[in-house]
C-alpha positions, -999 to 999 in steps of 0.1 A, spaced: 0 0 0 12 35 -8 4 62 17 -12 91 -2 -14 125 14 -33 155 0 -20 190 9 -37 223 -1 -38 256 17 -76 255 19 -94 226 35 -121 226 8 -95 221 -19 -78 193 1 -112 175 6 -121 179 -30 -89 163 -43 -91 136 -16 -127 128 -26 -118 126 -62 -90 101 -54 -111 80 -30 -140 78 -56 -115 64 -81 -102 37 -59 -72 53 -41 -68 51 -4 -59 86 10 -41 86 43 -47 122 52 -59 156 38 -39 184 53 -35 222 50 1 227 62 34 212 53 41 206 90 11 182 92 25 162 63 60 161 78 46 149 111 26 121 95 54 111 71 80 110 99 77 73 106 72 63 69 98 53 43 77 63 13 45 78 2 29 102 -23 20 138 -17 -5 154 -40 -3 191 -34 -5 227 -45 27 247 -48 23 271 -18 10 265 17 6 285 49 39 275 63 61 267 32 63 260 -5 63 226 -22 101 227 -29 108 232 8 85 204 18 103 181 -7 136 187 12 120 177 45 104 145 33 121 111 33 137 103 0 112 76 -8 84 102 -10 71 114 -44 52 146 -50 27 156 -76 24 194 -76 -7 211 -90 -1 248 -99 -5 274 -126 24 273 -151 34 309 -142 39 301 -106 62 272 -113 89 293 -128 101 302 -93 103 267 -79 128 239 -81 107 209 -93 135 184 -90 121 152 -76 85 163 -82 59 157 -108 40 186 -121 4 191 -134 -8 224 -147 -38 242 -134 -67 244 -142 -68 207 -133 -81 180 -155 -93 153 -131 -85 125 -155 -50 137 -160 -45 138 -122 -59 103 -118 -36 89 -145 -5 106 -130 -14 93 -95 -20 58 -109 14 59 -127 33 70 -96 15 46 -73 22 17 -97 59 26 -98 60 28 -60 42 -5 -55 66 -22 -79 96 -8 -60 81 -20 -27 75 -54 -41 111 -56 -54 125 -44 -21 104 -70 -2 117 -99 -23 153 -87 -23 173 -107 3 187 -87 32 225 -82 29 244 -98 58 269 -77 77 305 -87 78 301 -98 114 272 -121 105 292 -136 76 321 -142 100 299 -160 124 286 -183 97 321 -190 84 333 -197 119 305 -222 126 310 -239 92 347 -244 101 338 -258 135 313 -283 119 338 -292 91 365 -299 116 345 -318 142 321 -337 119 345 -342 90 320 -328 65 323 -304 35 316 -267 36 284 -272 16 272 -299 40 280 -276 70 261 -248 55 231 -271 47 232 -284 83 230 -248 97 201 -240 73 182 -272 81 185 -267 118 175 -231 114 144 -240 93 134 -269 116 135 -248 147 121 -216 132 151 -196 142 170 -173 119 202 -185 103 225 -162 123 208 -171 156 211 -208 148 248 -203 139 254 -186 172 236 -214 191 257 -241 174 289 -221 181 279 -217 218 272 -255 220 308 -262 208 324 -237 233 309 -254 264 
């Protein structure tokens, strides 16, 4: 799921855009009127999408972009003349007056890209630290020496014990190492 935030200086505008998105199948996390509200809600998140105007009570869109986590995307709705003064790097832009279908297409495009990235990240195996790799190598060496088995067999043994007990590979390696040191 992608957290979608709507941010406009007037509550009616924020509600209107939120309602448009909700009616078309998007789940909107919050509709806000200040950049500070968005920053507070985005604080604990890695990514999300902010659909907003270019200027708010407390800041402008380019300032907000700097404060958000890097995984956040922005779609800025503003008249062409106002955008000449803003740095739109890292932001999508849609001209005003707004064509609802154009907004929906852009939101769908950004959300699909973010969901694909989340899925890719979820399926990507976590990189082990050097310390964790050293523990695994140490335990494999212990198993190879004491049980006269190959490195592959030692690794499979650690994996099998890990899966059978429902404990992570590193934790199992530590447990095996501890059993040999006593």
